[in-house]
C-alpha positions as CSV (number, residue, x, y, z in Angstrom):
1,X,-92.1,111.8,-61.2
2,X,-93.5,112.5,-64.7
3,X,-97.2,112.9,-65.6
4,X,-97.0,109.3,-67.0
5,X,-96.6,108.1,-63.4
6,X,-99.3,110.3,-62.0
7,X,-101.8,108.4,-59.8
8,X,-99.5,105.6,-59.0
9,X,-99.0,104.7,-55.4
10,X,-95.4,105.5,-54.1
11,X,-94.8,101.8,-53.4
12,X,-95.9,100.9,-57.0
13,X,-93.4,103.5,-58.4
14,X,-90.7,102.0,-56.3
15,X,-91.6,98.5,-57.5
16,X,-91.5,99.7,-61.1
17,X,-88.0,101.1,-60.5
18,X,-86.7,97.9,-58.8
19,X,-88.4,95.2,-60.8
20,X,-89.0,96.8,-64.2
21,X,-86.1,99.2,-64.5
22,X,-88.5,102.2,-64.9
23,X,-86.6,105.5,-64.5
24,X,-88.8,108.6,-64.5
25,X,-85.8,110.7,-65.7
26,X,-85.5,108.7,-68.9
27,X,-89.1,107.7,-69.4
28,X,-89.8,109.9,-72.4
29,X,-86.5,109.0,-74.0
30,X,-87.3,105.2,-73.6
31,X,-90.7,105.7,-75.2
32,X,-89.3,107.7,-78.1
33,X,-86.6,105.1,-78.9
34,X,-89.3,102.4,-79.2
35,X,-91.4,104.7,-81.4
36,X,-88.3,105.3,-83.6
37,X,-88.2,101.6,-84.4
38,X,-91.7,101.6,-86.1
39,X,-90.2,102.7,-89.4
40,X,-88.4,99.3,-89.6
41,X,-91.8,97.4,-90.0
42,X,-93.7,99.1,-92.8
43,X,-95.7,96.0,-93.2
44,X,-97.5,96.6,-89.9
45,X,-100.1,99.3,-89.2
46,X,-99.1,100.8,-85.8
47,X,-102.4,102.5,-85.2
48,X,-101.7,103.8,-81.7
49,X,-98.3,105.1,-80.7
50,X,-99.0,107.6,-77.9
51,X,-96.7,107.7,-74.9
52,X,-99.2,106.0,-72.5
53,X,-99.8,103.2,-74.9
54,X,-96.1,102.4,-75.6
55,X,-95.4,102.7,-71.9
56,X,-97.5,99.6,-71.1
57,X,-95.4,97.6,-73.5
58,X,-92.1,98.8,-71.9
59,X,-93.4,97.7,-68.5
60,X,-94.4,94.3,-69.9
61,X,-90.8,93.8,-71.1
62,X,-88.9,95.5,-68.3
63,X,-87.8,98.4,-70.4
64,X,-85.8,96.3,-72.8
65,X,-86.5,98.4,-75.8
66,X,-85.9,95.8,-78.5
67,X,-88.2,93.3,-76.8
68,X,-90.7,96.0,-76.2
69,X,-90.8,96.8,-79.9
70,X,-91.2,93.2,-80.8
71,X,-94.2,92.9,-78.5
72,X,-95.7,96.1,-79.9
73,X,-95.2,94.8,-83.4
74,X,-96.8,91.4,-82.6
75,X,-99.7,93.1,-80.9
76,X,-100.7,94.8,-84.1
77,X,-99.6,91.9,-86.4
78,X,-101.9,89.5,-84.5
79,X,-104.8,91.9,-85.1
80,X,-103.9,92.1,-88.8
81,X,-103.7,88.4,-89.2
82,X,-107.0,87.7,-87.3
83,X,-109.2,90.5,-88.6
84,X,-112.4,88.6,-88.0
85,X,-111.7,88.3,-84.3
86,X,-111.6,92.1,-83.9
87,X,-114.7,93.0,-85.9
88,X,-117.2,94.5,-83.5
89,X,-114.7,94.2,-80.7
90,X,-116.9,95.5,-77.9
91,X,-118.7,94.2,-74.9
92,X,-122.2,94.3,-76.5
93,X,-121.2,92.2,-79.5
94,X,-123.5,89.2,-79.2
95,X,-120.8,86.5,-79.1
96,X,-118.6,88.5,-76.6
97,X,-121.6,89.4,-74.5
98,X,-122.7,85.8,-74.1
99,X,-119.2,84.8,-73.1
100,X,-119.0,87.6,-70.5
101,X,-122.4,86.7,-69.1
102,X,-121.3,83.1,-68.7
103,X,-118.3,84.2,-66.7
104,X,-115.6,84.2,-69.4
105,X,-113.6,85.6,-67.7
106,X,-114.4,86.2,-64.1
107,X,-112.6,89.1,-62.6
108,X,-112.3,89.4,-58.8
109,X,-112.9,92.9,-57.4
110,X,-110.0,92.5,-54.9
111,X,-106.3,92.1,-55.6
112,X,-104.0,89.5,-54.4
113,X,-101.3,90.1,-51.8
114,X,-98.9,91.5,-54.4
115,X,-101.5,93.9,-55.9
116,X,-102.2,91.6,-58.9
117,X,-105.7,91.3,-60.5
118,X,-107.1,87.8,-60.2
119,X,-108.9,86.4,-63.3
120,X,-110.8,83.1,-62.9
121,X,-112.3,80.7,-65.4
122,X,-114.7,77.9,-64.6
123,X,-114.0,75.6,-67.6
124,X,-117.1,73.5,-67.3
125,X,-119.3,76.6,-67.9
126,X,-118.3,76.4,-71.5
127,X,-121.6,75.5,-73.3
128,X,-120.3,74.8,-76.8
129,X,-123.7,75.2,-78.3
130,X,-123.8,78.7,-76.9
131,X,-120.2,80.0,-77.1
132,X,-117.4,79.4,-79.6
133,X,-113.9,79.2,-78.2
134,X,-113.0,82.2,-80.3
135,X,-115.8,84.3,-78.7
136,X,-114.5,83.3,-75.3
137,X,-111.0,84.3,-76.3
138,X,-112.3,87.6,-77.7
139,X,-114.1,88.3,-74.3
140,X,-110.8,87.6,-72.4
141,X,-108.8,89.9,-74.7
142,X,-111.4,92.7,-74.5
143,X,-111.4,92.3,-70.7
144,X,-107.6,92.6,-70.6
145,X,-107.7,95.7,-72.9
146,X,-110.0,97.3,-70.3
147,X,-108.0,96.2,-67.3
148,X,-104.6,97.1,-68.7
149,X,-105.7,100.8,-68.9
150,X,-104.9,100.8,-65.1
151,X,-101.2,101.7,-64.7
152,X,-101.1,99.8,-61.4
153,X,-101.9,96.6,-63.2
154,X,-99.4,97.3,-65.9
155,X,-96.8,97.1,-63.1
156,X,-98.3,94.6,-60.7
157,X,-99.8,92.2,-63.3
158,X,-102.3,89.5,-63.2
159,X,-103.0,86.0,-61.9
160,X,-105.2,83.5,-63.8
161,X,-106.9,80.5,-62.0
162,X,-108.7,77.9,-64.1
163,X,-111.0,75.4,-62.4
164,X,-111.4,72.3,-64.5
165,X,-114.0,70.6,-62.2
166,X,-116.6,68.7,-64.3
167,X,-114.9,69.7,-67.6
168,X,-115.7,66.7,-69.7
169,X,-113.6,64.8,-72.2
170,X,-116.0,65.8,-74.9
171,X,-115.5,69.5,-74.1
172,X,-111.7,69.0,-74.0
173,X,-111.8,67.4,-77.4
174,X,-112.9,70.8,-78.9
175,X,-109.6,72.3,-77.7
176,X,-107.7,71.6,-80.8
177,X,-104.0,72.5,-81.3
178,X,-105.0,75.2,-83.7
179,X,-107.3,77.1,-81.4
180,X,-105.0,76.6,-78.4
181,X,-102.1,78.1,-80.5
182,X,-104.4,81.0,-81.4
183,X,-105.0,81.7,-77.7
184,X,-101.3,81.4,-76.8
185,X,-100.3,83.8,-79.5
186,X,-102.9,86.3,-78.4
187,X,-102.2,86.2,-74.7
188,X,-98.5,85.2,-74.4
189,X,-96.9,86.7,-77.5
190,X,-99.1,89.7,-78.4
191,X,-100.4,91.4,-75.3
192,X,-98.6,93.7,-72.8
193,X,-99.8,92.0,-69.6
194,X,-97.5,90.6,-66.9
195,X,-98.9,87.2,-65.7
196,X,-97.4,86.2,-62.4
197,X,-99.0,82.8,-62.4
198,X,-101.4,80.5,-64.2
199,X,-103.0,78.1,-61.8
200,X,-104.9,74.9,-62.7
201,X,-107.1,73.3,-60.1
202,X,-109.1,70.0,-60.2
203,X,-107.7,69.2,-63.6
204,X,-108.4,65.7,-65.0
205,X,-105.8,63.6,-66.8
206,X,-106.8,64.8,-70.3
207,X,-105.9,68.3,-69.3
208,X,-102.4,67.0,-68.5
209,X,-102.4,65.6,-72.0
210,X,-103.5,68.9,-73.5
211,X,-100.6,70.6,-71.7
212,X,-98.1,68.4,-73.5
213,X,-99.6,69.5,-76.8
214,X,-99.3,73.2,-76.0
215,X,-96.0,73.0,-74.2
216,X,-93.9,73.6,-77.4
217,X,-95.7,76.9,-78.0
218,X,-95.0,78.2,-74.5
219,X,-92.0,80.3,-73.6
220,X,-89.8,78.9,-70.8
221,X,-90.8,81.8,-68.6
222,X,-94.5,81.0,-69.1
223,X,-93.9,77.3,-68.4
224,X,-92.3,78.2,-65.1
225,X,-95.4,80.1,-64.1
226,X,-97.9,77.3,-64.7
227,X,-98.9,75.6,-61.5
228,X,-100.9,72.3,-61.5
229,X,-102.5,71.9,-58.2
230,X,-105.0,69.1,-58.8
231,X,-107.4,69.0,-55.9
232,X,-104.8,70.3,-53.5
233,X,-106.1,73.8,-52.6
234,X,-103.5,74.1,-49.9
235,X,-100.8,74.4,-52.5
236,X,-102.8,77.1,-54.2
237,X,-103.1,78.9,-50.8
238,X,-99.3,78.9,-50.5
239,X,-99.2,81.2,-53.5
240,X,-102.4,83.2,-53.2
241,X,-103.8,84.1,-49.8
242,X,-107.2,82.5,-49.0
243,X,-108.4,86.0,-48.0
244,X,-108.1,87.0,-51.6
245,X,-110.1,84.0,-53.0
246,X,-113.8,83.1,-53.2
247,X,-115.1,80.0,-51.5
248,X,-114.9,77.9,-54.7
249,X,-111.1,78.0,-54.3
250,X,-111.1,77.4,-50.5
251,X,-111.0,81.1,-49.9
252,X,-112.8,83.2,-47.2
253,X,-114.7,85.4,-49.7
254,X,-118.3,84.6,-50.8
255,X,-118.9,82.5,-53.9
256,X,-118.1,84.3,-57.1
257,X,-121.0,85.9,-58.9
258,X,-120.7,85.1,-62.6
259,X,-122.4,88.4,-63.6
260,X,-120.0,90.7,-61.7
261,X,-117.6,91.5,-64.5
262,X,-120.3,91.4,-67.2
263,X,-122.2,94.0,-65.3
264,X,-119.1,96.1,-65.1
265,X,-118.7,96.1,-68.9
266,X,-122.3,96.1,-69.9
267,X,-123.9,98.2,-67.2
268,X,-126.5,97.2,-64.6
269,X,-129.1,96.2,-67.2
270,X,-126.7,93.7,-68.8
271,X,-129.6,91.2,-69.2
272,X,-131.3,93.6,-71.6
273,X,-130.9,92.2,-75.1
274,X,-131.1,95.7,-76.7
275,X,-127.8,97.2,-77.9
276,X,-125.6,98.6,-75.3
277,X,-122.3,100.3,-76.0
278,X,-119.7,100.1,-73.4
279,X,-117.6,103.3,-73.0
280,X,-114.4,101.4,-74.0
281,X,-114.5,101.0,-77.7
282,X,-110.9,100.0,-78.6
283,X,-110.5,102.8,-81.0
284,X,-107.2,101.7,-82.3
285,X,-108.6,98.2,-82.9
286,X,-111.6,99.6,-84.8
287,X,-109.3,101.8,-86.9
288,X,-107.3,98.6,-87.7
289,X,-110.4,96.9,-89.1
290,X,-111.5,99.9,-91.1
291,X,-108.2,100.8,-92.7
292,X,-105.6,98.0,-92.5
293,X,-106.6,96.1,-95.6
294,X,-106.3,99.4,-97.6
295,X,-103.1,100.7,-96.0
296,X,-101.1,97.6,-95.2
297,X,-99.9,94.4,-96.8
298,X,-99.6,92.0,-93.9
299,X,-96.8,89.5,-94.2
300,X,-96.4,86.4,-92.1
301,X,-94.4,87.0,-88.9
302,X,-92.6,84.2,-87.1
303,X,-94.5,83.4,-83.9
304,X,-92.9,82.7,-80.7
305,X,-93.0,79.7,-78.3
306,X,-92.6,74.4,-66.4
307,X,-94.2,72.5,-64.8
308,X,-92.6,70.0,-62.6
309,X,-93.6,66.4,-62.5
310,X,-96.6,65.6,-60.4
311,X,-95.9,65.2,-56.7
312,X,-92.8,67.3,-56.7
313,X,-92.1,70.7,-55.3
314,X,-89.2,72.7,-56.8
315,X,-88.0,76.1,-55.8
316,X,-86.8,78.3,-58.7
317,X,-84.6,81.2,-58.1
318,X,-86.9,84.0,-57.4
319,X,-86.6,86.8,-60.0
320,X,-87.8,90.4,-59.6
321,X,-91.2,89.5,-60.9
322,X,-92.3,87.9,-57.6
323,X,-92.0,84.4,-59.3
324,X,-93.1,81.8,-56.8
325,X,-91.9,78.2,-56.3
326,X,-93.2,75.8,-58.9
327,X,-95.9,73.5,-57.6
328,X,-97.4,70.6,-59.6
329,X,-99.3,68.5,-57.2
330,X,-102.0,65.9,-58.0
């Protein structure tokens, strides 16, 4: 075991070997081969290239070095192309702070039965007079930046549950194709997180319509991990143990406290309106904002792109990502 695997549980190391093709004997060589590709993209400012940073991208792409480099390049390209999103990219930024305090995202303290971190979103909490969609997206990306520092989560991944209860048609009308595409590019195409499932519950008909709009932008692998449960929480519990879920999702845990994750990032006095600097400051992102416009000439990069019909249950061949059967139940 190398120092890059220090702190990992033995079962996690074994999982990385079996599912991600991680080999401690060739780890440094794998990282260096990805680093050697950086010279092929002089249009991008690769502002962090240390071993630990590149390793999370290798894990996200199962040690396929070419795919790893593409993801690494897209990570920094996305930040070059959306500079305003990453200005003051910290938890005490007013817009990000409001989103965090409103529960965007919620992050459960416990893991699911596969060791994955569970993120939750209560869509109806989106007060559009208080939070822009971009600030909510920024809060989610910042949260993922903090969480992905944990090597266990680099390997085990994440689960996202979105509760659409009481989400109005008026709110949904603000989810334009442009901003949805921005979110997909930031989360699917440009971030080294492994999402084992994205679960919709209590979704109204117009969320189904929105799904048809974003579907062309989704990779096939992503589509296969979207589960539409409707109000059938039993189907959710087939994939995520109730013991891992708060009562809002039919789980055995207490109701989720919206301030839990915000307090983690902002400190116990997170209601204080004075400036508070969280210890995580995304140095490589801040460096991007200060120097990219001087050092780089960003060029446009091509950007990448199931759910079964309602009332059906289809079993996909399980891959080594713990992919579960596809459920789409109204």
